[in-house]
C-alpha positions as CSV (number, residue, x, y, z in Angstrom):
1,M,-19.8,117.7,-31.6
2,N,-17.5,116.3,-29.0
3,H,-14.5,114.6,-30.7
4,D,-12.9,113.5,-27.4
5,R,-15.3,110.6,-26.9
6,T,-13.5,107.2,-26.8
7,L,-14.4,104.2,-28.9
8,G,-15.7,102.5,-25.8
9,N,-18.1,105.4,-25.1
10,R,-19.4,105.4,-28.7
11,L,-19.8,101.6,-28.6
12,F,-21.7,101.9,-25.3
13,D,-24.1,104.5,-26.7
14,G,-24.6,102.4,-29.8
15,I,-25.5,99.3,-27.9
16,N,-27.8,101.3,-25.6
17,G,-29.5,102.9,-28.6
18,T,-30.0,99.5,-30.2
19,I,-31.5,98.0,-27.1
20,L,-33.9,100.9,-26.5
21,L,-34.9,100.8,-30.2
22,L,-35.8,97.1,-29.9
23,I,-37.8,97.7,-26.7
24,A,-39.6,100.6,-28.4
25,I,-40.5,98.3,-31.3
26,A,-41.7,95.6,-29.0
27,C,-44.0,98.1,-27.3
28,V,-45.4,99.5,-30.5
29,I,-46.0,96.3,-32.4
30,P,-49.0,95.2,-30.3
31,F,-50.8,98.5,-30.7
32,V,-50.0,98.5,-34.5
33,Y,-51.5,95.0,-34.6
34,V,-54.7,96.0,-32.7
35,L,-55.0,99.1,-35.0
36,A,-54.5,97.1,-38.2
37,I,-57.0,94.4,-37.2
38,S,-59.7,97.0,-36.4
39,F,-59.4,98.4,-40.0
40,T,-59.1,95.0,-41.7
41,S,-61.9,93.5,-43.7
42,P,-63.6,90.4,-42.2
43,A,-62.5,88.2,-45.0
44,Q,-58.8,88.9,-44.4
45,V,-59.2,88.5,-40.6
46,A,-60.9,85.1,-41.2
47,Q,-57.8,83.9,-42.9
48,G,-55.8,84.3,-39.7
49,G,-52.2,85.2,-39.3
50,M,-50.3,88.2,-38.1
51,I,-51.6,91.4,-39.7
52,L,-49.6,94.7,-39.3
53,Y,-51.0,96.4,-42.4
54,P,-54.5,95.7,-43.9
55,K,-54.6,94.5,-47.4
56,E,-58.3,95.1,-47.5
57,W,-59.5,98.1,-45.5
58,S,-62.9,98.1,-43.8
59,L,-64.7,100.4,-41.4
60,A,-67.4,97.8,-40.6
61,A,-66.2,97.4,-37.0
62,Y,-66.3,101.1,-36.3
63,R,-69.7,101.5,-37.9
64,Y,-71.0,98.8,-35.6
65,I,-69.5,100.1,-32.3
66,F,-70.6,103.7,-33.1
67,S,-74.2,102.4,-33.8
68,T,-74.7,101.0,-30.2
69,D,-75.7,103.2,-27.3
70,T,-73.8,100.9,-24.8
71,L,-70.4,102.0,-25.9
72,W,-71.2,105.7,-25.8
73,R,-72.8,105.3,-22.3
74,S,-69.7,103.6,-20.9
75,M,-67.5,106.3,-22.6
76,T,-69.6,109.0,-20.9
77,V,-69.2,107.3,-17.5
78,S,-65.4,107.0,-18.0
79,I,-65.1,110.7,-19.0
80,Y,-67.2,111.7,-16.0
81,I,-65.2,109.8,-13.4
82,T,-61.9,110.9,-15.0
83,V,-62.7,114.6,-15.0
84,V,-64.5,114.8,-11.6
85,G,-62.2,112.2,-10.0
86,T,-59.1,114.0,-11.1
87,L,-60.4,117.3,-9.8
88,I,-61.2,115.7,-6.4
89,N,-57.7,114.2,-6.4
90,L,-55.9,117.5,-7.1
91,V,-58.0,119.5,-4.6
92,F,-57.6,117.0,-1.7
93,T,-53.9,116.3,-2.4
94,S,-53.1,120.0,-2.5
95,L,-55.1,120.8,0.6
96,M,-53.2,118.1,2.5
97,A,-49.7,118.6,1.0
98,Y,-49.6,122.4,1.6
99,P,-49.8,122.3,5.4
100,L,-47.5,119.2,5.6
101,A,-44.9,121.3,3.7
102,K,-44.7,123.7,6.8
103,S,-42.1,122.5,9.3
104,H,-43.8,124.4,12.1
105,L,-47.0,122.2,11.8
106,R,-47.5,120.3,15.0
107,G,-47.5,116.5,14.6
108,R,-46.3,116.8,11.0
109,Q,-43.8,113.9,11.3
110,Y,-46.4,111.6,12.7
111,I,-48.8,112.5,9.9
112,L,-46.1,111.8,7.3
113,L,-45.3,108.5,8.9
114,G,-49.0,107.6,8.7
115,V,-49.0,108.5,5.0
116,L,-45.9,106.4,4.5
117,F,-47.5,103.5,6.3
118,T,-50.4,103.5,3.8
119,M,-47.9,103.3,0.9
120,L,-46.5,100.1,2.4
121,F,-49.6,98.5,3.9
122,S,-53.3,98.5,3.1
123,G,-56.4,97.4,4.9
124,G,-57.1,94.6,2.4
125,L,-59.8,94.0,-0.1
126,I,-62.6,92.9,2.2
127,P,-62.2,95.6,4.8
128,T,-62.0,98.2,2.1
129,Y,-65.2,96.9,0.6
130,F,-66.9,97.0,4.0
131,V,-65.8,100.7,4.4
132,V,-67.2,101.6,0.9
133,K,-70.4,99.8,1.7
134,A,-70.8,101.4,5.1
135,M,-70.4,104.8,3.4
136,H,-73.3,103.8,1.1
137,L,-71.1,104.3,-2.0
138,T,-71.7,100.9,-3.6
139,N,-73.3,101.0,-7.0
140,T,-72.5,104.7,-7.3
141,L,-69.8,106.4,-9.3
142,W,-68.5,108.0,-6.1
143,S,-67.1,104.6,-5.1
144,L,-64.6,105.0,-8.0
145,M,-63.5,108.4,-6.9
146,I,-63.8,109.0,-3.1
147,P,-61.8,106.0,-1.7
148,A,-58.8,106.9,-3.8
149,A,-59.0,110.7,-3.3
150,I,-55.3,111.0,-2.2
151,S,-52.3,109.0,-3.4
152,G,-49.6,108.8,-0.8
153,F,-46.8,108.9,-3.3
154,N,-48.2,111.9,-5.1
155,L,-48.9,113.7,-1.8
156,I,-45.3,113.4,-0.6
157,V,-43.8,114.5,-4.0
158,L,-46.2,117.5,-4.1
159,K,-45.3,118.3,-0.5
160,N,-41.7,118.4,-1.4
161,F,-42.5,120.7,-4.4
162,F,-44.3,123.1,-2.1
163,Q,-41.3,123.3,0.2
164,Q,-39.2,124.7,-2.6
165,I,-41.4,127.8,-3.0
166,P,-39.7,130.8,-1.2
167,D,-41.2,131.7,2.1
168,G,-40.9,135.4,1.2
169,L,-43.7,135.1,-1.3
170,E,-46.1,133.8,1.3
171,D,-44.9,136.4,3.9
172,S,-45.6,139.2,1.4
173,A,-49.1,137.8,0.8
174,K,-49.8,137.6,4.6
175,I,-48.8,141.2,4.9
176,D,-51.3,142.1,2.3
177,G,-54.0,140.3,4.3
178,C,-54.2,137.0,2.4
179,N,-55.1,133.9,4.5
180,D,-53.7,130.4,4.1
181,L,-56.3,129.3,1.5
182,G,-55.8,132.5,-0.4
183,I,-52.0,131.9,-0.5
184,L,-52.5,128.3,-1.6
185,F,-54.9,129.1,-4.5
186,R,-53.5,132.5,-5.6
187,I,-49.8,132.0,-5.2
188,V,-48.7,128.4,-4.5
189,L,-50.8,126.5,-7.0
190,P,-50.1,128.9,-9.9
191,L,-46.4,128.5,-9.3
192,S,-46.9,124.7,-9.1
193,M,-48.5,124.2,-12.5
194,P,-45.8,121.7,-13.8
195,A,-46.3,119.5,-10.8
196,M,-50.1,119.8,-10.9
197,A,-50.2,119.0,-14.6
198,T,-48.0,115.9,-14.0
199,F,-50.2,114.6,-11.2
200,A,-53.4,115.5,-13.1
201,L,-52.3,113.1,-15.8
202,F,-51.2,110.4,-13.3
203,Y,-54.6,110.6,-11.7
204,A,-56.5,110.8,-15.0
205,V,-54.9,107.7,-16.4
206,G,-55.7,105.8,-13.2
207,H,-59.4,106.9,-13.4
208,W,-59.6,106.1,-17.1
209,N,-58.3,102.6,-16.5
210,Q,-60.8,102.0,-13.6
211,F,-61.5,98.3,-13.8
212,F,-61.2,96.2,-10.7
213,N,-62.9,98.7,-8.3
214,A,-65.8,99.1,-10.8
215,I,-66.3,95.3,-10.8
216,L,-66.3,95.2,-7.0
217,Y,-68.5,98.2,-6.3
218,I,-70.9,98.6,-9.3
219,N,-73.5,96.0,-10.2
220,D,-75.5,98.2,-12.6
221,N,-74.1,97.7,-16.1
222,T,-75.4,101.1,-17.1
223,K,-72.8,102.6,-14.8
224,W,-69.9,100.5,-16.1
225,P,-66.8,102.5,-17.3
226,I,-65.3,101.7,-20.7
227,Q,-62.7,99.4,-19.3
228,V,-65.3,97.0,-17.7
229,L,-67.2,97.0,-21.0
230,L,-64.0,96.2,-22.8
231,R,-63.4,93.3,-20.5
232,E,-66.8,91.9,-21.3
233,I,-66.3,92.2,-25.0
234,V,-62.8,90.8,-25.0
235,I,-63.1,88.0,-22.5
236,L,-66.7,87.2,-21.4
237,A,-68.8,87.9,-24.5
238,S,-66.6,88.3,-27.6
239,G,-69.7,88.3,-29.8
240,R,-71.6,91.2,-28.4
241,I,-71.3,94.7,-26.9
242,G,-73.3,94.9,-23.7
243,D,-76.7,93.4,-24.5
244,T,-76.3,93.9,-28.2
245,E,-75.6,90.8,-30.2
246,I,-73.5,90.8,-33.4
247,D,-75.9,89.5,-36.0
248,D,-74.1,90.7,-39.1
249,A,-72.2,87.9,-40.8
250,D,-69.9,90.5,-42.5
251,I,-68.5,91.5,-39.1
252,Q,-65.8,89.5,-37.3
253,P,-66.0,89.6,-33.4
254,L,-62.2,90.0,-33.4
255,T,-62.4,93.3,-35.4
256,I,-65.1,94.5,-32.9
257,R,-62.8,93.8,-30.0
258,M,-59.9,95.6,-31.6
259,A,-62.0,98.6,-32.6
260,V,-63.2,99.0,-29.0
261,I,-59.6,98.8,-27.7
262,V,-58.6,101.6,-30.1
263,F,-61.6,103.6,-29.1
264,A,-60.9,103.2,-25.4
265,T,-57.2,104.1,-25.8
266,L,-57.5,107.1,-28.1
267,P,-58.5,109.8,-25.5
268,I,-55.5,109.2,-23.4
269,L,-53.2,109.2,-26.4
270,L,-54.7,112.5,-27.5
271,V,-54.2,114.1,-24.0
272,Y,-50.7,112.8,-23.3
273,P,-48.7,114.9,-25.8
274,F,-50.0,118.1,-24.2
275,L,-48.9,117.1,-20.7
276,Q,-45.8,115.0,-21.4
277,K,-43.4,118.0,-21.3
278,H,-44.3,118.6,-17.7
279,F,-43.4,115.0,-16.6
280,S,-39.7,115.4,-15.9
281,K,-39.9,119.0,-14.6
282,G,-42.8,118.3,-12.3
283,V,-41.7,115.1,-10.8
284,L,-38.0,115.9,-10.5
285,L,-38.5,119.3,-9.0
286,G,-40.7,117.7,-6.3
287,S,-38.2,115.0,-5.6
288,V,-35.2,117.1,-4.8
289,K,-36.0,117.8,-1.1
290,G,-37.1,115.2,1.5
């Protein structure tokens, strides 16, 4: 323990810790409220008020949402676009970042300027929709994965990460007869697992939270991801899930909404702890060089 710290330093740390604790509590309370309501009996929910711990426990809301096919179908769609979309993101981002990490690439600076331009400006909502429609992607799940195949920010950070890999490793592989793709997939990517895991989670969370693009490009409600269904339940049709009406008097629509929110959030909460340790290492290592 360092005994040379001044009173001002200890006071500063104490104030910072208190502020961070209050912010953490403010972030946790809404989720605790949602979780508590989902497990609370309809009678207690009907009384109103702030509920952070159920006095009367009930699984009626979860029995109801698990009994409908609509929720499971939307969950399957979300899992599909998250897994396949994340794989597409990682493959395309890696294939573009690796050559841009080479200073001898002709036109490299102009390509990087083009990438930077896309981070500052976009084509706009209507032109983007026309592009998706012209590619015949509307009303397909590909419309949620292909248009956002590469993130400009993630591309630049991953490019910086690749630049830190010693050139000697690649030179040795070339002497052994390995081509550029072989070097990328056999040497560079295995050494870049912290960065790849970080960006995999970034991309996966983005796909899991697909909402606005799904509303724009998908008209078939059987292809809705879980977030669009959640919107319908919470905002548009609080008394039903998809086409299924709530006809049970013992079930409160509020508990249904909260149960669906918990169900939609749980997968990301389960995955995050396994990848969280890679966050600081992956992003900071890729941000050292420009």
